[in-house]
N, C-alpha and C positions, 0 to 999 in steps of 0.2 A: 871613898865617900865617908864623910864625917857622920857620926852617929845621929846627929840632929837631922841631917838631910835624909838619911836612911829611914828614920822614923817618920818623917814627913811623907816620904814616898809610900811607905806602908800604910799610913793613915788614909792617904788619898785613894789607894787601891782598895782598901776596905770599904770606902764610901761608895765606890762604883760597883754596881751589881754584875756587870759582864766584863770586868777588867781582865786583860791578857798581858802578861809581862813578856817583853822581848829581851833577847840577850844584849850584851853590851854592843855599842855602836861606836865606831871610830869617828870622833868629831872633826877630824881633818877632812872627811868627805863633806860634800855639800849637804845642806839640809833638805834637798829634794829627795834624798834617800828615804827620809821619814815618810813622806807622802807615798812613795812607791811601796814601802813595807805595809802601810795601812791599806793601800789598795789591794795588795796580795792577800791580806788577812780579812778583806771585806769589812773594814772598819771605816766609819765616817769621821770619827774624832780621834785625836791622838795627843798624848802628853809626852814631852821629851825633857828629861832632866839633864842639865849640862853643868858640871862643876869645873871651875877654873881656879887654879892655884890653891886648891884645898880650902878656899875661904868663900868664894862667891858661888852661889847657886842661881842658875838661870832656869826658869821653867817656861817651856814653849807649849802653848795650847794651840792646836790647829785643826781645822776642818778640811778633810780631804774631799776631792782633789783640788778644787779651786777656791775654797772658802777662805775666810779671814784667819789670821794667826795673831796670837798675843804673846808677848814676851815679858816675863816678870823677873825682877831681880830680888832675891830673898837674902 
């Protein structure tokens, strides 16, 4: 992860009062794994950072289990 992406992630975590970081996730798996992890942790909202080609950062905001999801390209 490029330093800009890492600092953005740390800033977002510091803004949220009850943020819990999860370990790295293989992006080759389906994105349904994210909702399963959030259900196991009893979370209703989750943020997923996806970096592709060390240039593009995609941020997924989703509401578990059946809520809407947003995808941003930074």
